[in-house]
N, C-alpha and C positions, 0 to 999 in steps of 0.2 A: 504494500500500500504506500504510494507516494504521498507525502505530507506537504501540502501547499496551502492549506486553509484550516486554521485552528480556531476553535471556539473556546474561550475561557469564561466559564460560568461562575458567577458570584455565589459563594457558599456562606460566608460569615465575615464579620469584621476581623476576627482572629485568623481566619483561614485565607483571607483575600491576598495577603502579602505573599505567602509561600506558594499558593497556586498560581498567582499572577507572575511571580518571579520565574517559576518553572515554565510557564507558558511562553514567556518572553525568551527564555533560554532555548526552548525548542524552536520557536519562530526564527530566532537568529541562526540556529544551526541549519535549519531547512530553508532559510530565506522565504518563509511562508507569510501569508497574510494572517493577521491576528484580529479577532473580534472579541471584545469583552461584552458580556450580556448580564443584565440583572432582570430577572423575570419576577414581577411582583403580583401577588394576589391580594386578597383582603386580609386584614389583621385578624388574629384569632378571636378578639373580642367582637368584631363585626360578624364573623362567621357563626359564632355561638349564640349571640343575642342581638342581632342587628335591629330587630323590631323594637327593642327596648332602649337602644342607645340614642341619646339626643343628638341632633345634627351638629351641635357645637362640639361634642366629643368626637364624632366622626371626622370633623374638620381638623381637630388636633392630631388624630391618628394619621390622617393623610398628609398633614404638614410634616410630621415626624418622618414618614416614609419618603416624602420628597427630599427632605434634608439628607437622609441616608443615601438615597439614589444619587444625589448631587455629589456627596462625598465619595461614593464609590467611583463615579465617573472621573472626578478630579484625581483620585489615586491612580486610576488606570492611565489617564493621560500623562500624569507626571512620571509614572514608571516607564511608559513607552518612550517618552521624550528623553529619559535618562539612559535607557538600556536598549532601545530599538529604533525603528523608523516610523515616525508619526504618519507618514504618507502611506504606510502599509498597515495601518491599524485604525480601528473605529470602536466606539462604544454604543451599544444598543440598549435602550430602556424598553423592555418587552412587556406589553400589557396582554395577558392571556385572554382577557375578555374580548379584545378586538383582533389580536394577532394569533391566537391559538396557543397551545402549550409549548413549553420550552423544548420538549422532545421532538416536536414537529419542526421547529426552527433548526434544531441541531442536525437534522438530516441533510442540511445544505452545506455541511462541513466535513472535513476528513476525519476529525476526531475532536473530542471534548476534553478539556482539562478543568478540573474543579476540585473542591475539598469535600470533606465529610459534611453531611447535612447538619445544620444547627437546629436544635429543637428549642432554643431560647424563645420565649413568647413574643419578644419584640422583633425577632428576625426570622422566625420559622417560615413565614409567608414570603420571604425574600430569598431564602436559601435554596439552592439547587439540590435535588435528590439524585445522587449519582446512580443509585440502584434503578430508579425509574428511567433515567436517561439511558442506561445500558440496556434495559428491557425494551424500551419503546422507540428509541431513536434509530436503531439499526447501525449505530456508529460506536466505535470503541471509546471507552471513557478512561482517562487517566486521573486517579484520585490521589491528590497530594496531601499528606498529613499536615495539620497545623504546625507551624514553627519548623517545618522541614527546611534545612539549609544545605546547599551544595554549591561548590564552585563550578561544577560542570555536570553534564549529563552522565548517567551511570555507565560504567564500562563493563559491568558484570550483571547479567540478568538471570534470575531464576524463573523457570517456566514450570508452573504447577500442572502436572499432567495426570489425568485419571482415565484417559482413553475415551472421554465423553465428547458429545457434539460441541458443547460450549467451549471446551478446552481447545478443540480443533479449530474452531472459529477464531479464538483469541490468537493462536499461533499464525493463522492465515493473515489476520489483521496486523500482527506485529512483526512479520517476517523481515520487512525492510529495516525496522528498528533493530531487530536482533542481529542482522547482517553487519551492523556497525559496531557491535560490542566486541571487546577483546575476549570476553568469556561468556559462555551461555551454558547453564546447567539445567538439564531436564530433571525435575524433582518429582518423584512419586512417593506417596505416603499410604500406608495401609497396615493392617494387623498381620497380613501374610508376610513371609520373609522374601517373597519375590515381587517384582514390579508388575504392573498391569501389562496386558498383551500389547504388542506392536511398538514397544519402545525402540527396538532396533530399527524398525521401519521408519519411525519418526526421526531418529538420528540420521538415517540415510537420506530422508527427504530434506532435512535441513542442510546436510552436506551438499546436496545438489543445488542449494541456494547459496553456497559459499560459506555456510555457518558450521564451524567445527565445534559442535556441542558435545558435552559429556553427560552421562546419566548418574543420578544419585538416588538411591532408595532409602527411605527412613521408615522405621517401624513407628506406628502411632503411639504405642504405650498408653500412659494415663492422660497425656495431653490431647486436646482436640486436634482435628486435622488442621484447622486454621492456626492454632498455636504452633504446631509442628512445622508448618510452612514458614511462619514468621521466624521461629527460632533457627530453622535451617538456613534461611536467607541471611540472618545475622551471623551465624557461624561461618558461612561461606564467604562473607564479605560482599554480598550482592546488594546493590542499591536500587534494584527494580524487580518487582514481582509481576509476572504475566500469568493471567489465569482466566478461565471461563467463568462467566457470571450466571448464577441461578440455573444450574443444571436441573434442579427440581423447581417446582412452582414458587412464585413469589409469595403466594398465600401460605404455603408450608413454611417458608423461611420466616415470615412475619409471626406465624403461630408458634413454631418450635425453635426458631433460630437456624442458622446454617453457616457454611463455610464463607460464602460471599459476604453476608452481613457482618460476621465476626471480623474478617480480614479488613473490610472497609473501616470498621470502627476502631481497630486497635493497631493497624500497621504503622510502622515508624519510617517506612520508605514508600515511594510512589508505587501504586498498584495499577497496572494496565489491564483492563478487563473488557471482555466482549460477550455478548449473548447471541 
């Protein structure tokens, strides 16, 4: 996948700097166009009790949102002016009531860079949902942890492989990114002592793309699969995790939890995911 058009979606005040810095770093590396976007809905108070909220209170909420949007725009423009090319960047204030959901807008880009969703009451309605974007946009999503700092893009990527459809899709979307890495590790996790089927075929596939990857199998033990992936990435010195998103249904993940949800919420390095 050639990267020429990147969407950087606002996630929170805390997460904007790390996600935006990483998006600029990627845009600079690929000489890509960069679009910042903040998609805003109605405040939680308006959604839960709009009929009982006086118009004066609604106005206060909207003014607060407008101030936050203006601040996000100013941060984006200042960061681009300092670290990239203003003539190849723009900021979009997306109103879902008139322009449709963020996931539909994201389909017009090569990939999305964002942070973990913020559940803070004052910004929940402004914060992008990376899980929804991965599920509904048809585009890969790179989730950058809050306060993540790096001088350069990762030179070692860990690819979480379970032989499933979503993992195959993630590798297909990330193959050009992986081709630039000095090291790529195919990580398999399970209670069995052997890796899932077709790891050798996957290594051969990557080699045909010029990627000299190695495989690593880790027993799950008492830790969850997500914890094992994250611990393995840290032990191996990898600064990027590539994985499939929501191999099982989103409803099941919301109800019982799952690997995707846990990794998004706890990873300390960027996570590239596709569905």
